[in-house]
VEXFI-473283 format. One line per 2 residues: for each residue y, z, x of N, C-alpha, C. Coordinates in steps of 0.1 Angstrom, whole numbers, plus 5000, padded with zeros to 4 digits. Layout:
Y/Z/X/Y/Z/X/Y/Z/X | ...
END
This chain:
0405/0635/8184/0406/0629/8197/0393/0622/8201 | 0395/0609/8205/0383/0602/8210/0384/0598/8225
0397/0596/8229/0398/0592/8243/0409/0601/8250 | 0408/0603/8263/0418/0611/8271/0419/0605/8285
0430/0607/8291/0432/0604/8305/0435/0617/8312 | 0428/0620/8323/0431/0632/8331/0437/0627/8344
0450/0630/8346/0457/0625/8359/0458/0637/8368 | 0449/0637/8378/0448/0648/8388/0435/0655/8386
0426/0652/8396/0412/0656/8394/0409/0668/8404 | 0417/0678/8403/0414/0690/8411/0406/0700/8402
0407/0713/8405/0399/0722/8397/0401/0722/8382 | 0414/0723/8378/0417/0724/8364/0415/0711/8357
0420/0700/8363/0418/0687/8357/0404/0683/8355 | 0396/0685/8365/0382/0681/8364/0374/0690/8355
0378/0703/8354/0371/0712/8345/0374/0708/8330 | 0387/0704/8328/0390/0700/8314/0383/0687/8311
0382/0678/8321/0375/0665/8319/0360/0668/8316 | 0354/0677/8323/0340/0680/8321/0338/0686/8307
0347/0694/8303/0346/0700/8289/0347/0689/8279 | 0357/0680/8280/0359/0670/8270/0347/0660/8270
0343/0655/8282/0332/0646/8283/0319/0652/8277 | 0317/0665/8279/0305/0671/8274/0305/0672/8259
0317/0669/8253/0318/0670/8238/0321/0656/8232 | 0317/0646/8240/0317/0632/8235/0330/0625/8236
0340/0630/8243/0353/0623/8245/0352/0614/8257 | 0357/0602/8255/0357/0592/8267/0369/0596/8275
0366/0600/8288/0377/0605/8297/0379/0595/8308 | 0391/0591/8310/0395/0582/8321/0401/0591/8332
0396/0590/8344/0401/0598/8355/0410/0591/8365 | 0421/0597/8368/0431/0591/8377/0435/0601/8387
0436/0597/8400/0440/0605/8411/0445/0596/8422 | 0456/0600/8429/0460/0592/8440/0450/0593/8452
0442/0603/8452/0431/0604/8461/0418/0599/8454 | 0415/0586/8458/0403/0580/8451/0390/0587/8453
0389/0594/8464/0376/0602/8466/0375/0614/8457 | 0387/0620/8453/0387/0631/8444/0382/0626/8430
0388/0615/8426/0384/0609/8413/0370/0605/8413 | 0365/0599/8424/0351/0595/8425/0342/0607/8424
0346/0618/8430/0337/0630/8430/0337/0635/8416 | 0348/0636/8409/0349/0641/8395/0340/0632/8386
0341/0619/8388/0332/0609/8380/0318/0612/8383 | 0314/0614/8395/0300/0616/8399/0295/0629/8393
0304/0639/8390/0300/0651/8384/0298/0650/8369 | 0302/0638/8363/0300/0636/8349/0313/0639/8341
0325/0639/8348/0337/0643/8341/0344/0631/8334 | 0339/0619/8337/0345/0607/8331/0343/0595/8339
0351/0585/8337/0350/0572/8344/0363/0569/8351 | 0362/0562/8362/0374/0558/8370/0380/0545/8364
0373/0539/8355/0378/0526/8349/0391/0529/8341 | 0400/0520/8342/0413/0521/8334/0410/0519/8319
0417/0526/8310/0415/0523/8296/0420/0510/8292 | 0414/0505/8280/0419/0492/8275/0433/0492/8269
0437/0504/8265/0450/0506/8259/0454/0521/8259 | 0464/0525/8252/0468/0539/8252/0457/0548/8247
0454/0559/8255/0444/0569/8250/0451/0578/8241 | 0443/0587/8235/0449/0597/8225/0457/0607/8232
0452/0612/8244/0459/0623/8251/0458/0621/8266 | 0470/0623/8272/0470/0623/8287/0473/0637/8292
0464/0642/8301/0465/0655/8306/0469/0654/8321 | 0481/0659/8323/0487/0658/8337/0483/0671/8344
0475/0670/8355/0470/0682/8362/0472/0680/8377 | 0485/0679/8380/0490/0678/8394/0498/0690/8397
0501/0693/8410/0509/0704/8414/0523/0704/8407 | 0528/0716/8404/0541/0717/8397/0552/0709/8402
0553/0707/8416/0564/0699/8422/0563/0685/8417 | 0552/0680/8414/0550/0666/8410/0548/0663/8395
0547/0674/8387/0544/0673/8373/0554/0664/8366 | 0567/0667/8367/0577/0659/8359/0576/0645/8363
0576/0641/8376/0576/0627/8380/0564/0620/8375 | 0552/0626/8376/0540/0620/8372/0540/0618/8357
0545/0628/8350/0546/0627/8335/0555/0616/8331 | 0567/0615/8337/0576/0605/8334/0571/0591/8336
0564/0589/8347/0557/0576/8350/0547/0572/8339 | 0539/0582/8336/0528/0580/8326/0534/0576/8312
0545/0583/8309/0551/0581/8296/0558/0567/8295 | 0564/0563/8306/0571/0550/8307/0560/0539/8306
0548/0542/8312/0538/0532/8312/0530/0531/8299 | 0533/0541/8290/0526/0541/8277/0511/0544/8278
0508/0554/8287/0494/0557/8289/0487/0563/8277 | 0495/0570/8269/0488/0578/8258/0497/0579/8246
0491/0584/8235/0499/0587/8223/0506/0601/8225 | 0499/0610/8232/0505/0623/8234/0503/0627/8249
0511/0636/8253/0511/0640/8267/0512/0656/8269 | 0505/0661/8278/0507/0675/8281/0504/0677/8296
0509/0688/8301/0506/0692/8315/0500/0705/8315 | 0493/0709/8326/0486/0721/8327/0492/0729/8340
0504/0726/8343/0510/0733/8355/0512/0748/8352 | 0512/0756/8363/0513/0770/8361/0527/0775/8359
0537/0767/8359/0550/0770/8354/0555/0760/8344 | 0564/0764/8335/0567/0756/8324/0582/0752/8323
0591/0761/8326/0605/0759/8324/0610/0748/8333 | 0606/0748/8346/0611/0739/8356/0607/0724/8353
0594/0721/8351/0591/0708/8348/0598/0702/8335 | 0599/0710/8325/0606/0705/8313/0621/0702/8316
0628/0710/8323/0642/0707/8327/0643/0695/8335 | 0633/0693/8344/0633/0680/8352/0631/0668/8343
0622/0669/8334/0620/0658/8324/0633/0655/8316 | 0640/0665/8312/0652/0663/8305/0662/0656/8314
0663/0660/8326/0672/0654/8336/0669/0639/8338 | 0656/0636/8337/0652/0622/8339/0654/0614/8326
0658/0620/8316/0662/0613/8303/0649/0608/8296 | 0638/0615/8297/0626/0611/8291/0625/0616/8276
0620/0608/8267/0618/0613/8253/0607/0623/8253 | 0610/0635/8249/0601/0646/8250/0593/0649/8237
0595/0641/8227/0588/0643/8214/0573/0642/8216 | 0567/0633/8224/0553/0632/8225/0547/0641/8236
0555/0651/8240/0551/0660/8252/0550/0674/8248 | 0541/0682/8253/0541/0696/8252/0536/0702/8265
0543/0713/8270/0539/0720/8282/0528/0730/8278 | 0518/0731/8287/0507/0740/8285/0503/0746/8298
0495/0757/8297/0490/0764/8309/0477/0772/8306 | 0466/0767/8310/0453/0774/8308/0453/0786/8318
0451/0798/8314/0451/0810/8323/0437/0812/8328 | 0433/0802/8337/0420/0803/8343/0420/0796/8356
0412/0801/8365/0412/0795/8378/0401/0801/8387 | 0401/0797/8400/0392/0803/8410/0399/0803/8423
0393/0810/8432/0398/0810/8446/0396/0797/8453 | 0386/0789/8448/0383/0776/8454/0391/0766/8446
0394/0754/8452/0401/0744/8446/0393/0731/8447 | 0397/0720/8440/0391/0707/8441/0381/0705/8431
0376/0692/8429/0367/0689/8418/0353/0696/8420 | 0349/0698/8432/0336/0705/8434/0335/0719/8429
0347/0725/8427/0348/0739/8422/0348/0739/8407 | 0350/0727/8400/0352/0726/8386/0339/0729/8378
0341/0735/8366/0330/0738/8357/0335/0735/8343 | 0326/0731/8334/0330/0728/8320/0333/0740/8312
0329/0752/8317/0331/0764/8309/0343/0773/8315 | 0351/0767/8324/0361/0774/8331/0371/0781/8321
0373/0775/8310/0384/0779/8301/0378/0788/8289 | 0365/0789/8288/0359/0795/8277/0364/0810/8275
0370/0813/8264/0375/0826/8261/0388/0830/8268 | 0394/0821/8276/0406/0824/8283/0418/0820/8275
0429/0827/8277/0442/0822/8270/0446/0809/8275 | 0451/0800/8266/0457/0787/8270/0471/0787/8264
0481/0788/8272/0495/0789/8267/0500/0775/8263 | 0506/0775/8251/0513/0762/8246/0528/0766/8245
0537/0757/8249/0551/0759/8249/0558/0748/8241 | 0556/0747/8228/0562/0736/8220/0577/0740/8218
0585/0730/8215/0599/0732/8212/0601/0725/8198 | 0613/0726/8193/0616/0719/8180/0615/0704/8181
0616/0699/8194/0614/0684/8196/0600/0680/8196 | 0590/0689/8198/0576/0685/8199/0571/0679/8186
0565/0667/8188/0559/0661/8176/0547/0669/8171 | 0545/0670/8158/0534/0677/8152/0520/0672/8157
0519/0659/8158/0507/0652/8162/0503/0657/8176 | 0513/0658/8185/0510/0662/8199/0506/0676/8199
0512/0685/8191/0508/0699/8191/0494/0700/8186 | 0490/0692/8176/0476/0692/8171/0467/0687/8181
0470/0677/8189/0462/0672/8200/0460/0683/8210 | 0470/0690/8213/0469/0701/8223/0460/0712/8218
0461/0715/8205/0453/0726/8199/0438/0721/8199 | 0436/0708/8196/0423/0703/8197/0417/0703/8211
0425/0700/8221/0420/0702/8235/0416/0716/8238 | 0424/0726/8234/0421/0740/8236/0408/0744/8229
0406/0739/8217/0394/0742/8209/0382/0736/8216 | 0383/0723/8221/0372/0717/8227/0368/0723/8240
0378/0730/8247/0376/0737/8259/0372/0752/8257 | 0371/0755/8243/0367/0769/8239/0376/0779/8245
0389/0776/8246/0399/0786/8250/0406/0792/8238 | 0416/0801/8241/0423/0808/8230/0437/0804/8231
0443/0797/8221/0457/0792/8221/0467/0804/8220 | 0477/0804/8228/0488/0814/8228/0501/0806/8229
0510/0807/8219/0522/0800/8218/0533/0809/8224 | 0541/0804/8234/0552/0811/8240/0563/0802/8243
0575/0808/8245/0586/0801/8251/0584/0798/8265 | 0588/0787/8270/0585/0782/8284/0590/0793/8295
0603/0797/8293/0608/0806/8303/0602/0820/8302 | 0598/0824/8290/0591/0837/8288/0578/0836/8295
0571/0824/8294/0558/0822/8301/0560/0824/8316 | 0571/0818/8321/0572/0819/8336/0575/0833/8341
0582/0841/8333/0584/0855/8336/0571/0862/8335 | 0563/0859/8325/0550/0866/8323/0540/0863/8335
0539/0850/8339/0529/0847/8349/0534/0852/8363 | 0547/0854/8364/0553/0860/8377/0547/0874/8378
0547/0881/8366/0542/0895/8366/0527/0896/8368 | 0519/0888/8360/0505/0891/8359/0497/0881/8368
0503/0871/8374/0495/0862/8382/0501/0860/8396 | 0514/0856/8397/0520/0852/8409/0522/0864/8419
0528/0874/8413/0530/0886/8422/0517/0892/8427 | 0507/0894/8418/0494/0899/8423/0488/0891/8434
0490/0878/8434/0485/0870/8445/0492/0873/8458 | 0505/0875/8458/0512/0879/8470/0509/0893/8475
0507/0902/8465/0504/0916/8469/0490/0916/8475 | 0481/0909/8470/0467/0908/8475/0467/0902/8489
0475/0892/8491/0476/0885/8504/0482/0895/8514 | 0493/0903/8510/0499/0912/8519/0489/0923/8524
0481/0928/8514/0472/0938/8518/0461/0932/8527 | 0456/0920/8524/0446/0914/8533/0452/0911/8546
0464/0908/8547/0471/0905/8560/0470/0917/8570 | 0470/0929/8564/0468/0941/8573/0455/0941/8580
0445/0934/8575/0432/0934/8581/0431/0924/8593 | 0441/0915/8594/0439/0904/8603/0438/0909/8618
0446/0919/8621/0446/0924/8635/0440/0938/8636 | 0433/0943/8625/0428/0956/8624/0416/0957/8634
0414/0970/8638/0402/0972/8647/0389/0969/8639 | 0379/0964/8646/0367/0960/8639/0360/0972/8633
0361/0984/8640/0355/0996/8634/0361/0999/8620 | 0374/0997/8619/0380/1000/8606/0376/0990/8596
0375/0977/8600/0371/0967/8590/0357/0969/8585 | 0348/0974/8593/0335/0977/8589/0334/0987/8578
0344/0995/8577/0344/1006/8566/0348/1000/8553 | 0352/0987/8552/0356/0982/8539/0346/0984/8528
0351/0989/8517/0343/0992/8505/0347/0983/8493 | 0343/0987/8481/0346/0979/8470/0361/0979/8466
0368/0989/8469/0382/0990/8466/0390/0979/8473 | 0388/0977/8486/0395/0967/8494/0390/0953/8490
0377/0952/8486/0372/0939/8481/0379/0935/8468 | 0380/0945/8459/0387/0942/8446/0401/0937/8449
0409/0945/8457/0423/0942/8459/0425/0929/8466 | 0416/0925/8475/0419/0913/8483/0411/0901/8479
0404/0901/8468/0396/0890/8464/0404/0877/8463 | 0415/0878/8456/0423/0865/8454/0431/0861/8466
0431/0869/8477/0437/0865/8489/0430/0854/8496 | 0418/0851/8491/0410/0840/8497/0415/0826/8491
0425/0826/8482/0430/0814/8476/0437/0804/8486 | 0437/0792/8483/0443/0781/8491/0458/0784/8493
0463/0786/8505/0477/0789/8508/0486/0777/8503 | 0482/0764/8506/0490/0753/8502/0492/0752/8487
0482/0755/8480/0483/0755/8465/0493/0765/8460 | 0492/0777/8466/0501/0788/8462/0515/0786/8466
0517/0780/8478/0531/0776/8481/0537/0767/8471 | 0530/0758/8466/0535/0749/8455/0538/0756/8443
0529/0765/8439/0531/0773/8426/0543/0782/8428 | 0544/0790/8439/0555/0799/8441/0568/0792/8442
0568/0780/8448/0580/0772/8450/0586/0768/8436 | 0577/0767/8426/0582/0763/8413/0586/0775/8404
0584/0788/8409/0587/0799/8401/0593/0811/8410 | 0601/0808/8419/0605/0818/8429/0614/0829/8423
0623/0826/8414/0632/0837/8409/0625/0848/8402 | 0617/0845/8391/0609/0855/8384/0600/0863/8393
0594/0857/8403/0585/0864/8412/0593/0873/8421 | 0604/0869/8426/0613/0877/8434/0617/0889/8426
0620/0887/8413/0625/0899/8405/0614/0909/8404 | 0602/0905/8402/0591/0915/8401/0588/0922/8414
0589/0914/8425/0587/0920/8438/0598/0929/8442 | 0610/0927/8437/0621/0936/8440/0618/0950/8434
0612/0950/8422/0607/0963/8416/0596/0969/8424 | 0587/0961/8428/0576/0966/8437/0582/0972/8450
0591/0965/8455/0597/0970/8468/0604/0984/8466 | 0611/0986/8454/0617/0999/8452/0606/1010/8451
0595/1007/8444/0584/1016/8443/0578/1019/8457 | 0577/1009/8465/0572/1010/8478/0581/1019/8487
0594/1017/8486/0603/1025/8494/0602/1040/8490 | 0601/1042/8477/0601/1056/8472/0587/1062/8476
0577/1054/8476/0563/1060/8479/0563/1063/8494 | 0569/1055/8502/0570/1058/8517/0577/1071/8519
0588/1072/8512/0596/1085/8514/0588/1097/8509 | 0580/1095/8498/0572/1106/8493/0561/1110/8503
0555/1100/8509/0545/1102/8519/0550/1109/8532 | 0562/1105/8536/0569/1112/8547/0572/1126/8543
0575/1128/8531/0578/1142/8526/0566/1151/8527 | 0554/1145/8525/0542/1153/8526/0539/1157/8540
0545/1150/8550/0543/1154/8564/0553/1165/8568 | 0563/1167/8560/0573/1177/8564/0569/1191/8564
0575/1199/8573/0573/1213/8573/0580/1221/8562 | 0590/1213/8556/0598/1220/8546/0590/1219/8532
0589/1231/8526/0581/1232/8514/0587/1223/8502 | 0601/1223/8501/0607/1215/8491/0604/1200/8493
0605/1196/8505/0602/1182/8508/0588/1178/8504 | 0578/1187/8508/0564/1185/8504/0562/1184/8489
0569/1193/8482/0568/1193/8468/0574/1180/8462 | 0585/1176/8467/0591/1163/8462/0582/1152/8465
0575/1152/8477/0566/1142/8481/0554/1141/8471 | 0549/1153/8468/0538/1153/8459/0541/1148/8445
0553/1151/8440/0558/1146/8427/0560/1131/8428 | 0565/1126/8439/0567/1112/8440/0554/1104/8440
0544/1109/8447/0531/1102/8447/0524/1103/8433 | 0525/1115/8427/0519/1116/8413/0526/1107/8403
0539/1105/8405/0547/1096/8396/0542/1082/8396 | 0540/1077/8409/0536/1063/8410/0522/1061/8405
0513/1071/8408/0499/1070/8404/0498/1071/8389 | 0506/1080/8382/0505/1081/8368/0511/1069/8361
0522/1063/8366/0527/1051/8361/0517/1039/8362 | 0509/1040/8373/0499/1030/8375/0488/1032/8365
0484/1044/8362/0474/1047/8351/0479/1041/8338 | 0492/1043/8335/0497/1039/8322/0498/1024/8321
0501/1017/8332/0501/1002/8332/0487/0997/8331 | 0477/1003/8338/0463/0998/8338/0457/0999/8324
0461/1009/8317/0456/1010/8303/0460/0999/8294 | 0471/0992/8297/0476/0981/8289/0469/0968/8292
0461/0967/8303/0454/0955/8306/0443/0953/8295 | 0443/0941/8289/0433/0939/8278/0419/0941/8283
0410/0946/8274/0396/0948/8278/0388/0936/8274 | 0375/0938/8271/0365/0928/8268/0370/0919/8256
0369/0906/8258/0373/0896/8248/0387/0898/8244 | 0396/0903/8252/0410/0905/8249/0413/0916/8240
0403/0924/8237/0406/0936/8228/0412/0947/8236 | 0415/0958/8229/0421/0970/8236/0410/0975/8246
0415/0979/8258/0405/0984/8268/0397/0996/8263 | 0384/0996/8267/0375/1006/8263/0372/1015/8275
0368/1027/8272/0364/1036/8283/0349/1036/8284 | 0343/1031/8295/0329/1030/8297/0324/1041/8306
0311/1044/8305/0304/1053/8314/0298/1044/8324 | 0297/1049/8337/0290/1041/8347/0276/1047/8350
0266/1039/8350/0253/1043/8354/0251/1035/8368 | 0250/1043/8379/0249/1037/8392/0234/1037/8396
0230/1025/8400/0216/1023/8404/0215/1017/8418 | 0206/1023/8426/0203/1018/8439/0194/1005/8438
0198/0994/8444/0191/0982/8442/0189/0975/8456 | 0177/0970/8458/0174/0963/8471/0179/0949/8470
0182/0943/8481/0188/0929/8482/0176/0919/8483 | 0169/0918/8471/0158/0909/8471/0159/0900/8458
0154/0888/8459/0155/0879/8447/0149/0885/8435 | 0156/0884/8424/0151/0888/8411/0154/0903/8407
0160/0910/8416/0162/0924/8413/0173/0926/8402 | 0184/0919/8403/0194/0920/8392/0188/0916/8379
0180/0905/8378/0174/0900/8366/0165/0911/8360 | 0158/0918/8369/0149/0928/8365/0156/0940/8359
0167/0944/8365/0174/0956/8360/0181/0953/8347 | 0186/0940/8345/0192/0936/8332/0181/0936/8321
0169/0931/8325/0158/0930/8316/0154/0944/8311 | 0153/0954/8321/0150/0967/8317/0160/0974/8308
0173/0971/8311/0184/0976/8302/0182/0970/8288 | 0178/0957/8287/0176/0951/8274/0165/0958/8267
0154/0961/8274/0142/0967/8268/0146/0981/8262 | 0156/0987/8269/0161/1000/8264/0171/0999/8253
0174/0987/8249/0183/0985/8238/0198/0988/8241 | 0201/0987/8254/0215/0990/8259/0222/0977/8263
0234/0975/8258/0242/0964/8262/0250/0967/8274 | 0249/0959/8285/0258/0961/8297/0271/0954/8294
0282/0963/8294/0295/0958/8291/0302/0951/8303 | 0299/0956/8315/0304/0951/8327/0295/0955/8339
0297/0949/8350/0288/0953/8362/0296/0950/8375 | 0294/0959/8384/0300/0958/8398/0289/0960/8408
0290/0954/8419/0280/0956/8430/0287/0960/8442 | 0283/0971/8448/0288/0976/8461/0277/0975/8471
0279/0966/8481/0268/0964/8491/0269/0974/8502 | 0258/0979/8506/0257/0989/8517/0259/0983/8530
0267/0989/8539/0270/0984/8552/0258/0985/8561 | 0253/0974/8567/0242/0974/8576/0229/0976/8570
0228/0975/8557/0215/0977/8550/0213/0966/8539 | 0200/0962/8537/0197/0953/8527/0196/0959/8513
0206/0966/8509/0206/0973/8497/0220/0974/8491 | 0222/0979/8479/0235/0980/8473/0234/0989/8461
0246/0993/8456/0247/1001/8444/0253/0993/8433 | 0245/0992/8423/0249/0984/8411/0255/0994/8401
0268/0992/8397/0274/1000/8387/0274/0993/8374 | 0266/0999/8365/0264/0993/8351/0273/1001/8342
0283/0994/8336/0292/1000/8326/0288/0998/8312 | 0286/1009/8305/0281/1009/8292/0289/1019/8283
0287/1018/8270/0293/1027/8260/0288/1041/8264 | 0297/1051/8263/0294/1065/8267/0281/1070/8261
0279/1067/8248/0267/1072/8241/0254/1066/8247 | 0256/1054/8253/0244/1047/8258/0240/1051/8273
0249/1058/8280/0247/1061/8294/0234/1070/8296 | 0233/1081/8288/0220/1089/8291/0208/1081/8287
0208/1073/8277/0197/1065/8273/0193/1055/8284 | 0203/1048/8290/0200/1039/8300/0195/1046/8313
0201/1057/8316/0197/1064/8328/0183/1068/8327 | 0179/1074/8316/0165/1078/8314/0155/1066/8314
0159/1055/8307/0150/1044/8307/0148/1038/8321 | 0159/1036/8328/0157/1031/8342/0150/1040/8351
0152/1053/8350/0144/1062/8358/0129/1061/8355 | 0126/1060/8342/0112/1058/8338/0106/1046/8344
0114/1036/8346/0109/1023/8351/0110/1022/8367 | 0112/1034/8373/0112/1034/8388/0125/1032/8395
0136/1030/8388/0149/1028/8395/0154/1041/8399 | 0162/1040/8411/0168/1052/8416/0182/1054/8411
0185/1064/8402/0198/1066/8396/0206/1075/8406 | 0218/1071/8408/0227/1079/8417/0238/1085/8408
0241/1098/8411/0252/1105/8404/0265/1099/8406
END
């Protein structure tokens, strides 16, 4: 691949353009919002100049509702030798293209499983896709050259290709992406009218659960409108669990011993099933999840403190597998949770203590 056109210069389109431009590909940027394309160009994602002729690959990075029409127009105009989209749903756009009577041999549907709470070209980064799954949904009609171009794009963006059926993809993202967004928003919505005293008690748990609730509502309305059925199916299952959990909690309030026992069993059931599901979430680098020990360290909110603690861990010969920070309410301090291999925990605790850090149990 030597040339590409990115149509749609939001977060994903601009990030892909930055990755390609950084690896020597000449990228032409197109967006109905000229200021968005101009911003992407100013970031080094490519040029707003029109190509002299067909480019090697056109990347359609517009909202799902517009994906099929933009793709069809680009294909009729002969913009590229190959075409792909990066919409978060796959079955709907393909069926729309079929209904429009477009030749689908030079097209493949794709979806990079990466994003941020922020949108737009200013949120884009060239490394957005590194190490992330990038779903490809070829069919028997897909031209081999187009599949190879898509695989080259994934490699240039340093993502991990995953081949799936389009409808299976849509059911999967309903479970692992779209429903979590709605659940996060629902939990965060409980805080809107909450008493300020209660909100001030927010800890890391509520921050973890509501992080993605900061996402752009307009963007998510577009995504959910393109995949409503599978999301509703998952939410129906969640609603059943929710009803049963409410009944169990009411049972715990009862004066009847049998109802309290049933309530306890109901709560234990949902928590245990949650444990079993959480274990299936892939761990570091997509490998099986690992059990880490946590070394909790009190840290002041001053420049350079995190760098210093990581440097001290390095001097101790310990690799930090993951890290979380819980900020103290009303104080310029926080608790850094360093996740390490179990055998390394006592080594790290001793080394950090020797270097003056306050280790918390």
